[in-house]
N, C-alpha and C positions, 0 to 999 in steps of 0.2 A: 197595651193593656186596654181591655174593653170596659172595665168596670167603673163607670160613673153612672149612678142611678138617681132617679128622682127622689127617692127616700133615703139618700145617703146620710149616714150619721157619723161615720168615723173617717177622718182624713189621715192617711198614712203614706209612707214612702215604700213602694214595693219595687225591689230591684232597681232603685234609683229614680223611679218615676212616681210622681205624686198622684194618688188616686183617692177617690171617696167611695166608701163601701157601706152597704146597709148591714153587713155582717157584724156581729158582736164578738165572735170568737175566731180563732185562727182556722179552725176547721171550716167555719162558714165562709171565711175569706177565700180559702182555697177552692171551695165549691163555686163561689161567685166569680172567681177569676178563671175558672175552667180547668183547675188542676186536680179535681176530685178523683178522676180515673187514672192519674199518672203517679208513678213512683217519684217522689221528690224528698229532698231534705229541706228543713226550714230552720231559720234563725230569726228570733224576734229581739230587736235591740242588741244584736251581737251575741245572743245566747241561743245555743241549739235547743230546739223543741222537738222531742220525739213524737212519733205518731200517736202514741197512747195518751199524750197530754194535750193534743191539739183542740179537742172538743171543749176542754175546760180552761183553755188559755184565752183570757179576755183581751180584746184590743181596745186601745184608747187613742185619741187624737195625738198625732206626732210620733207614733210608733214607726220603727223602721223594720220592715219585713224583707228577708232575703229568701227566695225560693230557688233552690238549686236542683237541676235535673242531671242524672248520671249521663256521662258521655263515654262512648267506647272509642278506642283508638289504639294506635300502636306506636 
């Protein structure tokens, strides 16, 4: 995870790693973490967050964010 910024305001756990982000929303966090162009599923504190709610889903210190990418296989 590359996201530790000088202006970080929110400390959360992303896929098991502690990070500090400047983003205030889930959509902003995905952008800051480099996931904005990728198809992903997200869960915040164990609750699925659909794409349409990401921009209005606020982050706070201590949140747990899971970002899941689809995998193909057989």
